[in-house]
PyMOL CGO cylinders between C-alpha atoms (Angstrom):
from pymol import cmd
from pymol.cgo import CYLINDER

trace = [
    CYLINDER, 154.69, 61.13, 52.78, 155.57, 57.60, 51.61, 0.3, 1, 1, 1, 1, 1, 1,
    CYLINDER, 155.57, 57.60, 51.61, 155.81, 58.94, 48.06, 0.3, 1, 1, 1, 1, 1, 1,
    CYLINDER, 155.81, 58.94, 48.06, 158.30, 61.62, 49.07, 0.3, 1, 1, 1, 1, 1, 1,
    CYLINDER, 158.30, 61.62, 49.07, 160.39, 59.07, 50.95, 0.3, 1, 1, 1, 1, 1, 1,
    CYLINDER, 160.39, 59.07, 50.95, 160.38, 56.79, 47.93, 0.3, 1, 1, 1, 1, 1, 1,
    CYLINDER, 160.38, 56.79, 47.93, 161.51, 59.64, 45.70, 0.3, 1, 1, 1, 1, 1, 1,
    CYLINDER, 161.51, 59.64, 45.70, 164.32, 60.45, 48.15, 0.3, 1, 1, 1, 1, 1, 1,
    CYLINDER, 164.32, 60.45, 48.15, 165.49, 56.84, 48.19, 0.3, 1, 1, 1, 1, 1, 1,
    CYLINDER, 165.49, 56.84, 48.19, 165.40, 56.64, 44.40, 0.3, 1, 1, 1, 1, 1, 1,
    CYLINDER, 165.40, 56.64, 44.40, 167.42, 59.85, 44.06, 0.3, 1, 1, 1, 1, 1, 1,
    CYLINDER, 167.42, 59.85, 44.06, 170.03, 58.60, 46.56, 0.3, 1, 1, 1, 1, 1, 1,
    CYLINDER, 170.03, 58.60, 46.56, 170.28, 55.31, 44.73, 0.3, 1, 1, 1, 1, 1, 1,
    CYLINDER, 170.28, 55.31, 44.73, 170.73, 57.08, 41.40, 0.3, 1, 1, 1, 1, 1, 1,
    CYLINDER, 170.73, 57.08, 41.40, 173.53, 59.30, 42.80, 0.3, 1, 1, 1, 1, 1, 1,
    CYLINDER, 173.53, 59.30, 42.80, 175.34, 56.27, 44.26, 0.3, 1, 1, 1, 1, 1, 1,
    CYLINDER, 175.34, 56.27, 44.26, 174.96, 54.41, 40.99, 0.3, 1, 1, 1, 1, 1, 1,
    CYLINDER, 174.96, 54.41, 40.99, 176.37, 57.28, 38.96, 0.3, 1, 1, 1, 1, 1, 1,
    CYLINDER, 176.37, 57.28, 38.96, 179.38, 57.58, 41.31, 0.3, 1, 1, 1, 1, 1, 1,
    CYLINDER, 179.38, 57.58, 41.31, 180.21, 53.87, 41.16, 0.3, 1, 1, 1, 1, 1, 1,
    CYLINDER, 180.21, 53.87, 41.16, 179.71, 53.77, 37.39, 0.3, 1, 1, 1, 1, 1, 1,
    CYLINDER, 179.71, 53.77, 37.39, 182.01, 56.77, 36.96, 0.3, 1, 1, 1, 1, 1, 1,
    CYLINDER, 182.01, 56.77, 36.96, 184.66, 55.14, 39.16, 0.3, 1, 1, 1, 1, 1, 1,
    CYLINDER, 184.66, 55.14, 39.16, 184.51, 51.91, 37.15, 0.3, 1, 1, 1, 1, 1, 1,
    CYLINDER, 184.51, 51.91, 37.15, 184.45, 53.47, 33.70, 0.3, 1, 1, 1, 1, 1, 1,
    CYLINDER, 184.45, 53.47, 33.70, 187.18, 56.04, 34.42, 0.3, 1, 1, 1, 1, 1, 1,
    CYLINDER, 187.18, 56.04, 34.42, 189.63, 54.33, 36.77, 0.3, 1, 1, 1, 1, 1, 1,
    CYLINDER, 189.63, 54.33, 36.77, 188.50, 50.74, 36.52, 0.3, 1, 1, 1, 1, 1, 1,
    CYLINDER, 188.50, 50.74, 36.52, 188.70, 50.39, 32.75, 0.3, 1, 1, 1, 1, 1, 1,
    CYLINDER, 188.70, 50.39, 32.75, 191.26, 48.29, 31.06, 0.3, 1, 1, 1, 1, 1, 1,
    CYLINDER, 191.26, 48.29, 31.06, 192.05, 51.54, 29.24, 0.3, 1, 1, 1, 1, 1, 1,
    CYLINDER, 192.05, 51.54, 29.24, 194.06, 52.55, 31.32, 0.3, 1, 1, 1, 1, 1, 1,
    CYLINDER, 194.06, 52.55, 31.32, 200.09, 56.23, 42.98, 0.3, 1, 1, 1, 1, 1, 1,
    CYLINDER, 200.09, 56.23, 42.98, 206.56, 59.67, 47.24, 0.3, 1, 1, 1, 1, 1, 1,
    CYLINDER, 206.56, 59.67, 47.24, 208.72, 62.67, 46.14, 0.3, 1, 1, 1, 1, 1, 1,
    CYLINDER, 208.72, 62.67, 46.14, 210.56, 65.31, 48.06, 0.3, 1, 1, 1, 1, 1, 1,
    CYLINDER, 210.56, 65.31, 48.06, 208.30, 68.13, 49.28, 0.3, 1, 1, 1, 1, 1, 1,
    CYLINDER, 208.30, 68.13, 49.28, 208.36, 70.83, 46.63, 0.3, 1, 1, 1, 1, 1, 1,
    CYLINDER, 208.36, 70.83, 46.63, 207.33, 74.46, 46.53, 0.3, 1, 1, 1, 1, 1, 1,
    CYLINDER, 207.33, 74.46, 46.53, 204.12, 73.69, 44.70, 0.3, 1, 1, 1, 1, 1, 1,
    CYLINDER, 204.12, 73.69, 44.70, 202.82, 71.55, 47.57, 0.3, 1, 1, 1, 1, 1, 1,
    CYLINDER, 202.82, 71.55, 47.57, 204.55, 73.09, 50.54, 0.3, 1, 1, 1, 1, 1, 1,
    CYLINDER, 204.55, 73.09, 50.54, 204.48, 71.54, 54.02, 0.3, 1, 1, 1, 1, 1, 1,
    CYLINDER, 204.48, 71.54, 54.02, 201.15, 70.09, 55.00, 0.3, 1, 1, 1, 1, 1, 1,
    CYLINDER, 201.15, 70.09, 55.00, 199.65, 67.79, 57.57, 0.3, 1, 1, 1, 1, 1, 1,
    CYLINDER, 199.65, 67.79, 57.57, 200.23, 64.06, 57.15, 0.3, 1, 1, 1, 1, 1, 1,
    CYLINDER, 200.23, 64.06, 57.15, 197.47, 61.81, 55.90, 0.3, 1, 1, 1, 1, 1, 1,
    CYLINDER, 197.47, 61.81, 55.90, 195.06, 60.36, 58.47, 0.3, 1, 1, 1, 1, 1, 1,
    CYLINDER, 195.06, 60.36, 58.47, 196.00, 56.96, 57.01, 0.3, 1, 1, 1, 1, 1, 1,
    CYLINDER, 196.00, 56.96, 57.01, 199.25, 55.22, 57.89, 0.3, 1, 1, 1, 1, 1, 1,
    CYLINDER, 199.25, 55.22, 57.89, 201.88, 54.99, 55.16, 0.3, 1, 1, 1, 1, 1, 1,
    CYLINDER, 201.88, 54.99, 55.16, 201.91, 51.65, 53.35, 0.3, 1, 1, 1, 1, 1, 1,
    CYLINDER, 201.91, 51.65, 53.35, 205.03, 50.90, 51.31, 0.3, 1, 1, 1, 1, 1, 1,
    CYLINDER, 205.03, 50.90, 51.31, 205.44, 48.10, 48.84, 0.3, 1, 1, 1, 1, 1, 1,
    CYLINDER, 205.44, 48.10, 48.84, 208.44, 45.84, 49.19, 0.3, 1, 1, 1, 1, 1, 1,
    CYLINDER, 208.44, 45.84, 49.19, 211.23, 47.39, 47.13, 0.3, 1, 1, 1, 1, 1, 1,
    CYLINDER, 211.23, 47.39, 47.13, 209.25, 50.58, 46.49, 0.3, 1, 1, 1, 1, 1, 1,
    CYLINDER, 209.25, 50.58, 46.49, 211.14, 53.90, 46.44, 0.3, 1, 1, 1, 1, 1, 1,
    CYLINDER, 211.14, 53.90, 46.44, 211.24, 55.94, 49.63, 0.3, 1, 1, 1, 1, 1, 1,
    CYLINDER, 211.24, 55.94, 49.63, 208.83, 58.85, 50.05, 0.3, 1, 1, 1, 1, 1, 1,
    CYLINDER, 208.83, 58.85, 50.05, 211.65, 61.30, 49.34, 0.3, 1, 1, 1, 1, 1, 1,
    CYLINDER, 211.65, 61.30, 49.34, 212.92, 59.83, 46.05, 0.3, 1, 1, 1, 1, 1, 1,
    CYLINDER, 212.92, 59.83, 46.05, 210.07, 59.84, 43.54, 0.3, 1, 1, 1, 1, 1, 1,
    CYLINDER, 210.07, 59.84, 43.54, 210.53, 62.22, 40.60, 0.3, 1, 1, 1, 1, 1, 1,
    CYLINDER, 210.53, 62.22, 40.60, 208.49, 65.42, 40.17, 0.3, 1, 1, 1, 1, 1, 1,
    CYLINDER, 208.49, 65.42, 40.17, 205.77, 65.58, 37.54, 0.3, 1, 1, 1, 1, 1, 1,
    CYLINDER, 205.77, 65.58, 37.54, 207.32, 65.67, 34.08, 0.3, 1, 1, 1, 1, 1, 1,
    CYLINDER, 207.32, 65.67, 34.08, 210.16, 63.32, 35.02, 0.3, 1, 1, 1, 1, 1, 1,
    CYLINDER, 210.16, 63.32, 35.02, 207.67, 60.44, 34.86, 0.3, 1, 1, 1, 1, 1, 1,
    CYLINDER, 207.67, 60.44, 34.86, 206.87, 61.10, 31.19, 0.3, 1, 1, 1, 1, 1, 1,
    CYLINDER, 206.87, 61.10, 31.19, 208.85, 58.03, 30.05, 0.3, 1, 1, 1, 1, 1, 1,
    CYLINDER, 208.85, 58.03, 30.05, 206.86, 55.77, 32.36, 0.3, 1, 1, 1, 1, 1, 1,
    CYLINDER, 206.86, 55.77, 32.36, 203.57, 57.17, 31.10, 0.3, 1, 1, 1, 1, 1, 1,
    CYLINDER, 203.57, 57.17, 31.10, 204.73, 56.72, 27.50, 0.3, 1, 1, 1, 1, 1, 1,
    CYLINDER, 204.73, 56.72, 27.50, 205.63, 53.09, 28.20, 0.3, 1, 1, 1, 1, 1, 1,
    CYLINDER, 205.63, 53.09, 28.20, 202.16, 52.51, 29.63, 0.3, 1, 1, 1, 1, 1, 1,
    CYLINDER, 202.16, 52.51, 29.63, 200.52, 54.17, 26.63, 0.3, 1, 1, 1, 1, 1, 1,
    CYLINDER, 200.52, 54.17, 26.63, 202.54, 52.04, 24.21, 0.3, 1, 1, 1, 1, 1, 1,
    CYLINDER, 202.54, 52.04, 24.21, 201.56, 48.88, 26.08, 0.3, 1, 1, 1, 1, 1, 1,
    CYLINDER, 201.56, 48.88, 26.08, 197.91, 49.97, 26.27, 0.3, 1, 1, 1, 1, 1, 1,
    CYLINDER, 197.91, 49.97, 26.27, 197.03, 52.42, 23.45, 0.3, 1, 1, 1, 1, 1, 1,
    CYLINDER, 197.03, 52.42, 23.45, 193.61, 53.06, 24.99, 0.3, 1, 1, 1, 1, 1, 1,
    CYLINDER, 193.61, 53.06, 24.99, 195.15, 54.45, 28.20, 0.3, 1, 1, 1, 1, 1, 1,
    CYLINDER, 195.15, 54.45, 28.20, 194.30, 58.13, 28.70, 0.3, 1, 1, 1, 1, 1, 1,
    CYLINDER, 194.30, 58.13, 28.70, 196.21, 60.24, 31.26, 0.3, 1, 1, 1, 1, 1, 1,
    CYLINDER, 196.21, 60.24, 31.26, 193.44, 62.75, 31.90, 0.3, 1, 1, 1, 1, 1, 1,
    CYLINDER, 193.44, 62.75, 31.90, 190.82, 60.04, 32.24, 0.3, 1, 1, 1, 1, 1, 1,
    CYLINDER, 190.82, 60.04, 32.24, 193.04, 58.13, 34.64, 0.3, 1, 1, 1, 1, 1, 1,
    CYLINDER, 193.04, 58.13, 34.64, 193.63, 61.23, 36.78, 0.3, 1, 1, 1, 1, 1, 1,
    CYLINDER, 193.63, 61.23, 36.78, 189.91, 61.97, 36.89, 0.3, 1, 1, 1, 1, 1, 1,
    CYLINDER, 189.91, 61.97, 36.89, 189.30, 58.41, 38.00, 0.3, 1, 1, 1, 1, 1, 1,
    CYLINDER, 189.30, 58.41, 38.00, 192.05, 58.64, 40.63, 0.3, 1, 1, 1, 1, 1, 1,
    CYLINDER, 192.05, 58.64, 40.63, 190.30, 61.67, 42.15, 0.3, 1, 1, 1, 1, 1, 1,
    CYLINDER, 190.30, 61.67, 42.15, 187.05, 59.70, 42.34, 0.3, 1, 1, 1, 1, 1, 1,
    CYLINDER, 187.05, 59.70, 42.34, 188.89, 56.74, 43.88, 0.3, 1, 1, 1, 1, 1, 1,
    CYLINDER, 188.89, 56.74, 43.88, 190.49, 59.03, 46.50, 0.3, 1, 1, 1, 1, 1, 1,
    CYLINDER, 190.49, 59.03, 46.50, 187.08, 60.38, 47.48, 0.3, 1, 1, 1, 1, 1, 1,
    CYLINDER, 187.08, 60.38, 47.48, 185.43, 56.95, 47.59, 0.3, 1, 1, 1, 1, 1, 1,
    CYLINDER, 185.43, 56.95, 47.59, 188.26, 55.35, 49.60, 0.3, 1, 1, 1, 1, 1, 1,
    CYLINDER, 188.26, 55.35, 49.60, 188.50, 58.21, 52.09, 0.3, 1, 1, 1, 1, 1, 1,
    CYLINDER, 188.50, 58.21, 52.09, 184.75, 58.10, 52.67, 0.3, 1, 1, 1, 1, 1, 1,
    CYLINDER, 184.75, 58.10, 52.67, 184.73, 54.31, 53.05, 0.3, 1, 1, 1, 1, 1, 1,
    CYLINDER, 184.73, 54.31, 53.05, 187.66, 54.54, 55.48, 0.3, 1, 1, 1, 1, 1, 1,
    CYLINDER, 187.66, 54.54, 55.48, 185.83, 57.17, 57.52, 0.3, 1, 1, 1, 1, 1, 1,
    CYLINDER, 185.83, 57.17, 57.52, 182.72, 55.01, 57.58, 0.3, 1, 1, 1, 1, 1, 1,
    CYLINDER, 182.72, 55.01, 57.58, 184.73, 51.85, 58.39, 0.3, 1, 1, 1, 1, 1, 1,
    CYLINDER, 184.73, 51.85, 58.39, 183.09, 50.35, 55.32, 0.3, 1, 1, 1, 1, 1, 1,
    CYLINDER, 183.09, 50.35, 55.32, 185.34, 47.36, 54.69, 0.3, 1, 1, 1, 1, 1, 1,
    CYLINDER, 185.34, 47.36, 54.69, 183.11, 45.96, 51.95, 0.3, 1, 1, 1, 1, 1, 1,
    CYLINDER, 183.11, 45.96, 51.95, 183.52, 49.15, 49.91, 0.3, 1, 1, 1, 1, 1, 1,
    CYLINDER, 183.52, 49.15, 49.91, 187.27, 49.25, 50.54, 0.3, 1, 1, 1, 1, 1, 1,
    CYLINDER, 187.27, 49.25, 50.54, 188.11, 45.65, 49.71, 0.3, 1, 1, 1, 1, 1, 1,
    CYLINDER, 188.11, 45.65, 49.71, 187.83, 45.69, 45.88, 0.3, 1, 1, 1, 1, 1, 1,
    CYLINDER, 187.83, 45.69, 45.88, 189.76, 48.98, 45.61, 0.3, 1, 1, 1, 1, 1, 1,
    CYLINDER, 189.76, 48.98, 45.61, 192.84, 48.03, 47.66, 0.3, 1, 1, 1, 1, 1, 1,
    CYLINDER, 192.84, 48.03, 47.66, 195.68, 45.56, 47.38, 0.3, 1, 1, 1, 1, 1, 1,
    CYLINDER, 195.68, 45.56, 47.38, 195.85, 42.90, 50.12, 0.3, 1, 1, 1, 1, 1, 1,
    CYLINDER, 195.85, 42.90, 50.12, 198.67, 44.77, 51.92, 0.3, 1, 1, 1, 1, 1, 1,
    CYLINDER, 198.67, 44.77, 51.92, 196.91, 48.14, 51.88, 0.3, 1, 1, 1, 1, 1, 1,
    CYLINDER, 196.91, 48.14, 51.88, 193.58, 46.62, 52.90, 0.3, 1, 1, 1, 1, 1, 1,
    CYLINDER, 193.58, 46.62, 52.90, 195.23, 44.92, 55.89, 0.3, 1, 1, 1, 1, 1, 1,
    CYLINDER, 195.23, 44.92, 55.89, 196.81, 48.24, 56.92, 0.3, 1, 1, 1, 1, 1, 1,
    CYLINDER, 196.81, 48.24, 56.92, 193.50, 50.07, 56.60, 0.3, 1, 1, 1, 1, 1, 1,
    CYLINDER, 193.50, 50.07, 56.60, 191.79, 47.37, 58.66, 0.3, 1, 1, 1, 1, 1, 1,
    CYLINDER, 191.79, 47.37, 58.66, 194.36, 47.80, 61.43, 0.3, 1, 1, 1, 1, 1, 1,
    CYLINDER, 194.36, 47.80, 61.43, 193.84, 51.56, 61.40, 0.3, 1, 1, 1, 1, 1, 1,
    CYLINDER, 193.84, 51.56, 61.40, 190.06, 51.21, 61.56, 0.3, 1, 1, 1, 1, 1, 1,
    CYLINDER, 190.06, 51.21, 61.56, 190.26, 48.71, 64.43, 0.3, 1, 1, 1, 1, 1, 1,
    CYLINDER, 190.26, 48.71, 64.43, 192.75, 50.82, 66.41, 0.3, 1, 1, 1, 1, 1, 1,
    CYLINDER, 192.75, 50.82, 66.41, 191.15, 54.23, 66.07, 0.3, 1, 1, 1, 1, 1, 1,
    CYLINDER, 191.15, 54.23, 66.07, 188.89, 55.79, 68.66, 0.3, 1, 1, 1, 1, 1, 1,
    CYLINDER, 188.89, 55.79, 68.66, 186.51, 58.69, 68.28, 0.3, 1, 1, 1, 1, 1, 1,
    CYLINDER, 186.51, 58.69, 68.28, 185.33, 60.25, 65.05, 0.3, 1, 1, 1, 1, 1, 1,
    CYLINDER, 185.33, 60.25, 65.05, 187.90, 60.35, 62.22, 0.3, 1, 1, 1, 1, 1, 1,
    CYLINDER, 187.90, 60.35, 62.22, 188.50, 63.52, 60.23, 0.3, 1, 1, 1, 1, 1, 1,
    CYLINDER, 188.50, 63.52, 60.23, 186.40, 63.74, 57.08, 0.3, 1, 1, 1, 1, 1, 1,
    CYLINDER, 186.40, 63.74, 57.08, 187.64, 64.81, 53.69, 0.3, 1, 1, 1, 1, 1, 1,
    CYLINDER, 187.64, 64.81, 53.69, 185.68, 67.83, 52.49, 0.3, 1, 1, 1, 1, 1, 1,
    CYLINDER, 185.68, 67.83, 52.49, 187.29, 68.56, 49.14, 0.3, 1, 1, 1, 1, 1, 1,
    CYLINDER, 187.29, 68.56, 49.14, 190.26, 67.81, 46.92, 0.3, 1, 1, 1, 1, 1, 1,
    CYLINDER, 190.26, 67.81, 46.92, 192.46, 70.85, 46.28, 0.3, 1, 1, 1, 1, 1, 1,
    CYLINDER, 192.46, 70.85, 46.28, 194.80, 69.34, 43.72, 0.3, 1, 1, 1, 1, 1, 1,
    CYLINDER, 194.80, 69.34, 43.72, 195.74, 66.00, 42.15, 0.3, 1, 1, 1, 1, 1, 1,
    CYLINDER, 195.74, 66.00, 42.15, 198.59, 65.35, 39.73, 0.3, 1, 1, 1, 1, 1, 1,
    CYLINDER, 198.59, 65.35, 39.73, 200.60, 62.43, 38.43, 0.3, 1, 1, 1, 1, 1, 1,
    CYLINDER, 200.60, 62.43, 38.43, 204.12, 62.43, 39.89, 0.3, 1, 1, 1, 1, 1, 1,
    CYLINDER, 204.12, 62.43, 39.89, 205.32, 58.93, 39.07, 0.3, 1, 1, 1, 1, 1, 1,
    CYLINDER, 205.32, 58.93, 39.07, 204.73, 56.24, 36.47, 0.3, 1, 1, 1, 1, 1, 1,
    CYLINDER, 204.73, 56.24, 36.47, 206.35, 52.94, 35.66, 0.3, 1, 1, 1, 1, 1, 1,
    CYLINDER, 206.35, 52.94, 35.66, 205.71, 49.85, 33.57, 0.3, 1, 1, 1, 1, 1, 1,
    CYLINDER, 205.71, 49.85, 33.57, 207.50, 46.87, 35.07, 0.3, 1, 1, 1, 1, 1, 1,
    CYLINDER, 207.50, 46.87, 35.07, 207.95, 43.53, 33.31, 0.3, 1, 1, 1, 1, 1, 1,
    CYLINDER, 207.95, 43.53, 33.31, 205.51, 40.79, 34.15, 0.3, 1, 1, 1, 1, 1, 1,
    CYLINDER, 205.51, 40.79, 34.15, 202.75, 38.61, 32.88, 0.3, 1, 1, 1, 1, 1, 1,
    CYLINDER, 202.75, 38.61, 32.88, 199.69, 40.00, 31.13, 0.3, 1, 1, 1, 1, 1, 1,
    CYLINDER, 199.69, 40.00, 31.13, 201.67, 42.73, 29.35, 0.3, 1, 1, 1, 1, 1, 1,
    CYLINDER, 201.67, 42.73, 29.35, 203.48, 44.04, 32.41, 0.3, 1, 1, 1, 1, 1, 1,
    CYLINDER, 203.48, 44.04, 32.41, 202.35, 45.93, 35.51, 0.3, 1, 1, 1, 1, 1, 1,
    CYLINDER, 202.35, 45.93, 35.51, 201.50, 49.62, 35.21, 0.3, 1, 1, 1, 1, 1, 1,
    CYLINDER, 201.50, 49.62, 35.21, 202.12, 51.65, 38.37, 0.3, 1, 1, 1, 1, 1, 1,
    CYLINDER, 202.12, 51.65, 38.37, 201.09, 55.31, 38.62, 0.3, 1, 1, 1, 1, 1, 1,
    CYLINDER, 201.09, 55.31, 38.62, 201.63, 57.60, 41.63, 0.3, 1, 1, 1, 1, 1, 1,
    CYLINDER, 201.63, 57.60, 41.63, 199.31, 60.54, 42.19, 0.3, 1, 1, 1, 1, 1, 1,
    CYLINDER, 199.31, 60.54, 42.19, 199.99, 63.44, 44.57, 0.3, 1, 1, 1, 1, 1, 1,
    CYLINDER, 199.99, 63.44, 44.57, 196.81, 64.64, 46.28, 0.3, 1, 1, 1, 1, 1, 1,
    CYLINDER, 196.81, 64.64, 46.28, 196.20, 67.64, 48.47, 0.3, 1, 1, 1, 1, 1, 1,
    CYLINDER, 196.20, 67.64, 48.47, 192.84, 67.87, 50.22, 0.3, 1, 1, 1, 1, 1, 1,
    CYLINDER, 192.84, 67.87, 50.22, 191.03, 69.51, 53.09, 0.3, 1, 1, 1, 1, 1, 1,
    CYLINDER, 191.03, 69.51, 53.09, 189.93, 67.41, 56.07, 0.3, 1, 1, 1, 1, 1, 1,
    CYLINDER, 189.93, 67.41, 56.07, 187.51, 68.56, 58.76, 0.3, 1, 1, 1, 1, 1, 1,
    CYLINDER, 187.51, 68.56, 58.76, 187.72, 67.31, 62.36, 0.3, 1, 1, 1, 1, 1, 1,
    CYLINDER, 187.72, 67.31, 62.36, 184.73, 66.68, 64.62, 0.3, 1, 1, 1, 1, 1, 1,
    CYLINDER, 184.73, 66.68, 64.62, 185.31, 70.09, 66.26, 0.3, 1, 1, 1, 1, 1, 1,
    CYLINDER, 185.31, 70.09, 66.26, 185.15, 71.83, 62.89, 0.3, 1, 1, 1, 1, 1, 1,
    CYLINDER, 185.15, 71.83, 62.89, 188.89, 72.38, 62.53, 0.3, 1, 1, 1, 1, 1, 1,
    CYLINDER, 188.89, 72.38, 62.53, 190.01, 72.19, 58.90, 0.3, 1, 1, 1, 1, 1, 1,
    CYLINDER, 190.01, 72.19, 58.90, 193.50, 71.00, 57.96, 0.3, 1, 1, 1, 1, 1, 1,
    CYLINDER, 193.50, 71.00, 57.96, 195.19, 70.47, 54.63, 0.3, 1, 1, 1, 1, 1, 1,
    CYLINDER, 195.19, 70.47, 54.63, 196.56, 67.01, 53.94, 0.3, 1, 1, 1, 1, 1, 1,
    CYLINDER, 196.56, 67.01, 53.94, 199.10, 65.90, 51.31, 0.3, 1, 1, 1, 1, 1, 1,
    CYLINDER, 199.10, 65.90, 51.31, 199.16, 62.28, 50.15, 0.3, 1, 1, 1, 1, 1, 1,
    CYLINDER, 199.16, 62.28, 50.15, 201.00, 60.13, 47.63, 0.3, 1, 1, 1, 1, 1, 1,
    CYLINDER, 201.00, 60.13, 47.63, 198.91, 57.16, 46.48, 0.3, 1, 1, 1, 1, 1, 1,
    CYLINDER, 198.91, 57.16, 46.48, 200.11, 54.51, 44.06, 0.3, 1, 1, 1, 1, 1, 1,
    CYLINDER, 200.11, 54.51, 44.06, 197.69, 52.60, 41.83, 0.3, 1, 1, 1, 1, 1, 1,
    CYLINDER, 197.69, 52.60, 41.83, 198.65, 49.51, 39.83, 0.3, 1, 1, 1, 1, 1, 1,
    CYLINDER, 198.65, 49.51, 39.83, 197.22, 46.91, 37.46, 0.3, 1, 1, 1, 1, 1, 1,
    CYLINDER, 197.22, 46.91, 37.46, 198.42, 44.29, 35.01, 0.3, 1, 1, 1, 1, 1, 1,
    CYLINDER, 198.42, 44.29, 35.01, 197.98, 45.77, 31.55, 0.3, 1, 1, 1, 1, 1, 1,
    CYLINDER, 197.98, 45.77, 31.55, 196.13, 42.89, 29.92, 0.3, 1, 1, 1, 1, 1, 1,
    CYLINDER, 196.13, 42.89, 29.92, 194.77, 41.11, 32.99, 0.3, 1, 1, 1, 1, 1, 1,
    CYLINDER, 194.77, 41.11, 32.99, 191.12, 40.00, 32.85, 0.3, 1, 1, 1, 1, 1, 1,
    CYLINDER, 191.12, 40.00, 32.85, 190.36, 42.25, 35.84, 0.3, 1, 1, 1, 1, 1, 1,
    CYLINDER, 190.36, 42.25, 35.84, 190.19, 45.82, 34.47, 0.3, 1, 1, 1, 1, 1, 1,
    CYLINDER, 190.19, 45.82, 34.47, 190.42, 47.50, 37.87, 0.3, 1, 1, 1, 1, 1, 1,
    CYLINDER, 190.42, 47.50, 37.87, 193.34, 49.51, 39.25, 0.3, 1, 1, 1, 1, 1, 1,
    CYLINDER, 193.34, 49.51, 39.25, 194.14, 48.84, 42.93, 0.3, 1, 1, 1, 1, 1, 1,
    CYLINDER, 194.14, 48.84, 42.93, 195.62, 51.14, 45.54, 0.3, 1, 1, 1, 1, 1, 1,
    CYLINDER, 195.62, 51.14, 45.54, 198.96, 49.45, 46.29, 0.3, 1, 1, 1, 1, 1, 1,
    CYLINDER, 198.96, 49.45, 46.29, 200.81, 52.02, 48.44, 0.3, 1, 1, 1, 1, 1, 1,
    CYLINDER, 200.81, 52.02, 48.44, 200.17, 55.22, 50.39, 0.3, 1, 1, 1, 1, 1, 1,
    CYLINDER, 200.17, 55.22, 50.39, 202.38, 57.90, 51.91, 0.3, 1, 1, 1, 1, 1, 1,
    CYLINDER, 202.38, 57.90, 51.91, 201.84, 61.36, 53.37, 0.3, 1, 1, 1, 1, 1, 1,
    CYLINDER, 201.84, 61.36, 53.37, 204.09, 64.39, 53.48, 0.3, 1, 1, 1, 1, 1, 1,
    CYLINDER, 204.09, 64.39, 53.48, 205.51, 65.30, 56.85, 0.3, 1, 1, 1, 1, 1, 1,
    CYLINDER, 205.51, 65.30, 56.85, 203.89, 68.28, 58.56, 0.3, 1, 1, 1, 1, 1, 1,
]
cmd.load_cgo(trace, "trace")
């Protein structure tokens, strides 16, 4: 019996290690997320997390659709030739899963390194104010880049990429609802810290 428990612990540790390594190597590398509701996304339930807007950030209804952000992505690629769009998007999906799980578990230690100070403070307020069991994300339906910008600044400028997510969330009573989010990730291109941070969130209206 002790041997089987040890094997189970080792397997769980290996899975956790692989997930964190994938998050770091894909989204956290130095190599590289709120538009009008469109037909492709439709009307969906709002995110279980409160919207967090950066000072001076565009309103949730004014971000361009995918394709219109090509110039921003090109600017980021020129500033950081190792940046890869597909790898970033894969990492953003992992980050969405990890952050949603940590939020559901009220795991502040897991959230802290992935969020900007403003977003972390907002998440903390939500965790402290909620009662009952939060809805749990069960799967991501779709994720796509809908905004990108490289703003002037130190360390090669600040890259900011917005990703539109749609995902299924399950309530404690088993009810499943579809949620649409817009999450913005940012990092200084040549900063010593290779990690992207979640700097703003928004959800589509139901």
